[in-house]
C-alpha positions as CSV (number, residue, x, y, z in Angstrom):
1,X,108.7,101.5,79.8
2,X,108.0,102.2,83.5
3,X,107.6,98.6,84.5
4,X,110.7,97.6,82.5
5,X,112.8,100.3,84.3
6,X,111.6,99.1,87.8
7,X,112.2,95.4,86.8
8,X,115.7,96.2,85.6
9,X,116.7,98.1,88.7
10,X,115.2,95.3,90.9
11,X,117.1,92.6,89.0
12,X,120.4,94.5,89.2
13,X,119.9,95.0,93.0
14,X,119.0,91.4,93.6
15,X,122.0,90.2,91.5
16,X,124.4,92.4,93.5
17,X,122.9,91.3,96.8
18,X,122.9,87.6,95.8
19,X,126.7,87.7,95.3
20,X,127.2,87.6,99.1
21,X,123.9,86.3,100.2
22,X,125.3,84.8,103.4
23,X,126.1,88.3,104.7
24,X,122.9,90.0,103.8
25,X,120.8,91.7,106.5
26,X,117.1,91.8,106.0
27,X,114.7,94.2,107.7
28,X,111.5,96.3,107.5
29,X,110.9,100.0,108.0
30,X,107.8,102.1,108.5
31,X,107.7,105.9,108.5
32,X,105.5,108.9,108.5
33,X,106.3,112.4,107.3
34,X,105.4,115.3,105.1
35,X,105.2,115.4,101.3
36,X,105.1,118.4,99.1
37,X,105.6,119.2,95.4
38,X,107.4,121.8,93.3
39,X,104.6,123.1,91.2
40,X,105.2,125.7,88.5
41,X,101.9,127.3,87.6
42,X,101.2,131.1,87.5
43,X,97.7,130.5,88.9
44,X,98.9,128.7,92.0
45,X,99.4,131.2,94.8
46,X,101.2,128.8,97.2
47,X,101.6,125.1,98.0
48,X,101.6,123.2,101.3
49,X,102.4,119.7,102.5
50,X,100.4,116.6,103.3
51,X,101.0,113.8,105.8
52,X,102.4,110.6,104.5
53,X,102.9,106.9,105.5
54,X,105.5,104.6,104.0
55,X,106.3,100.9,104.5
56,X,109.1,98.8,102.9
57,X,111.2,95.8,103.2
58,X,115.0,96.2,102.9
59,X,118.1,94.2,102.4
60,X,121.6,95.4,103.3
61,X,124.9,94.0,102.1
62,X,128.4,95.0,103.4
63,X,130.9,96.4,100.9
64,X,134.2,97.7,102.1
65,X,135.5,100.1,104.8
66,X,132.1,100.2,106.6
67,X,130.2,101.0,103.5
68,X,126.9,99.1,102.8
69,X,124.5,98.7,99.9
70,X,120.9,98.9,100.9
71,X,118.0,98.1,98.5
72,X,114.3,98.3,99.4
73,X,110.8,97.8,98.0
74,X,107.6,99.2,99.4
75,X,104.7,101.5,99.3
76,X,105.2,105.3,99.6
77,X,102.9,108.3,99.6
78,X,103.5,111.6,97.9
79,X,101.5,114.7,97.1
80,X,100.8,118.3,98.1
81,X,98.2,121.0,98.6
82,X,97.9,123.8,96.0
83,X,96.1,127.1,96.8
84,X,94.5,128.9,93.9
85,X,92.2,131.8,94.7
86,X,89.1,130.2,96.2
87,X,90.1,126.7,95.2
88,X,92.3,124.3,97.3
89,X,93.5,121.2,95.5
90,X,95.0,118.3,97.6
91,X,96.9,115.7,95.7
92,X,97.4,112.2,97.2
93,X,99.6,109.8,95.3
94,X,100.6,106.2,96.1
95,X,103.7,104.6,94.6
96,X,105.4,101.2,94.5
97,X,108.9,102.5,95.2
98,X,112.4,100.9,94.9
99,X,115.1,102.9,96.6
100,X,118.8,101.9,96.4
101,X,121.4,103.6,98.6
102,X,125.1,103.4,99.7
103,X,125.4,103.7,103.5
104,X,128.4,104.6,105.6
105,X,128.2,103.2,109.1
106,X,129.9,104.5,112.2
107,X,130.1,102.5,115.5
108,X,128.8,104.8,118.3
109,X,130.0,103.6,121.7
110,X,128.0,100.6,123.0
111,X,124.6,101.9,122.0
112,X,124.8,100.9,118.3
113,X,125.7,102.3,114.9
114,X,125.1,105.7,113.3
115,X,124.8,105.8,109.5
116,X,124.6,108.3,106.6
117,X,123.7,107.4,103.1
118,X,122.5,108.6,99.7
119,X,121.2,107.0,96.5
120,X,118.3,107.0,94.1
121,X,114.8,105.6,93.7
122,X,112.4,104.6,90.9
123,X,108.7,104.5,91.5
124,X,105.5,103.4,89.7
125,X,102.2,105.1,90.4
126,X,99.6,102.7,91.9
127,X,96.8,105.2,92.5
128,X,95.8,108.6,93.7
129,X,93.1,111.2,94.3
130,X,92.5,114.9,93.8
131,X,90.5,116.5,96.6
132,X,88.9,119.9,95.6
133,X,87.6,122.3,98.2
134,X,85.9,125.7,97.8
135,X,84.1,127.8,100.4
136,X,80.9,126.1,99.4
137,X,81.8,122.6,98.2
138,X,84.1,119.6,98.5
139,X,84.6,117.0,95.8
140,X,87.1,114.3,94.8
141,X,88.3,112.7,91.6
142,X,90.4,109.6,91.1
143,X,93.8,110.2,89.4
144,X,94.3,108.7,86.0
145,X,98.0,108.2,85.1
146,X,99.2,108.8,81.6
147,X,100.7,111.4,79.2
148,X,97.3,112.6,78.2
149,X,95.7,112.2,81.6
150,X,96.2,113.7,85.0
151,X,99.8,112.8,86.0
152,X,102.6,110.7,84.6
153,X,102.9,107.3,86.3
154,X,106.7,107.1,86.5
155,X,108.8,109.0,89.1
156,X,112.5,108.9,89.9
157,X,114.9,110.9,92.0
158,X,117.4,111.0,94.8
159,X,117.2,109.9,98.4
160,X,119.2,111.0,101.4
161,X,119.1,108.9,104.6
162,X,120.4,108.9,108.1
163,X,119.6,107.0,111.3
164,X,120.7,104.8,114.1
165,X,120.8,101.1,114.5
166,X,120.5,100.0,118.1
167,X,122.1,96.8,119.4
168,X,118.7,95.2,119.8
169,X,118.2,95.6,116.0
170,X,115.6,98.4,116.3
171,X,116.4,101.3,113.9
172,X,115.6,105.0,113.9
173,X,115.5,106.4,110.4
174,X,115.2,109.8,108.7
175,X,114.9,110.3,105.0
176,X,114.5,113.0,102.4
177,X,113.5,112.2,98.8
178,X,114.0,114.7,96.0
179,X,112.1,113.9,92.8
180,X,113.9,114.7,89.6
181,X,111.2,113.6,87.1
182,X,108.6,116.1,86.0
183,X,105.4,114.2,86.5
184,X,103.2,116.9,84.9
185,X,101.3,115.3,82.0
186,X,100.8,116.9,78.6
187,X,97.3,117.8,79.7
188,X,98.5,119.6,82.8
189,X,101.1,121.4,80.8
190,X,98.5,122.5,78.3
191,X,96.4,123.9,81.2
192,X,99.3,125.9,82.7
193,X,101.1,123.5,85.1
194,X,104.5,123.1,83.5
195,X,106.3,121.4,86.3
196,X,105.3,119.0,89.1
197,X,108.1,117.3,91.1
198,X,107.7,115.2,94.3
199,X,109.6,115.8,97.6
200,X,109.2,114.2,101.0
201,X,110.7,114.2,104.5
202,X,110.0,111.2,106.7
203,X,110.9,109.8,110.1
204,X,110.3,106.2,111.2
205,X,111.3,103.0,112.9
206,X,112.5,99.7,111.6
207,X,113.8,96.3,112.6
208,X,116.7,94.2,111.3
209,X,115.9,90.5,111.3
210,X,119.4,89.3,110.7
């Protein structure tokens, strides 16, 4: 189901972009930021963020009235830190992510182009790790995806982007992703964690090849 959803979104995006292939702009973006999670569990005292790194290839196609369609595919990191009495649990997740956004571009003097955009994403979990720390110990466990395991594999949500495209094709990018899918597995819900949703803020650079 997860792979089918990602494949369908990818095929739709590729089909749309291929209609006007001669006008497509390709590029790449790298970014770093902070990820955190909405965690609903009465035993969790508070949550914190972790540092993240993301990399993706993108394709942009002009629409009308300075609107553009942007589709991407790459690797993204998510996760959080949860504090529970004497136990601190750090969650690291790695996803294959496909974001699709509508951008509105504004020419900004001779320096370049400012843009704003919004859209959605689908993501498939590739791997992850739980790091556990107490005053006297530190251990780690590999995350197993699945309904009856640690975390659900599939994630989806909204993304909001802004940035600046300089005349030399270098781009400055900011993004915020808001997970809508509850990735808490049945096992987590049985143990008291009813909701886990991903969120991330990132800043990075990119380059447009065409």
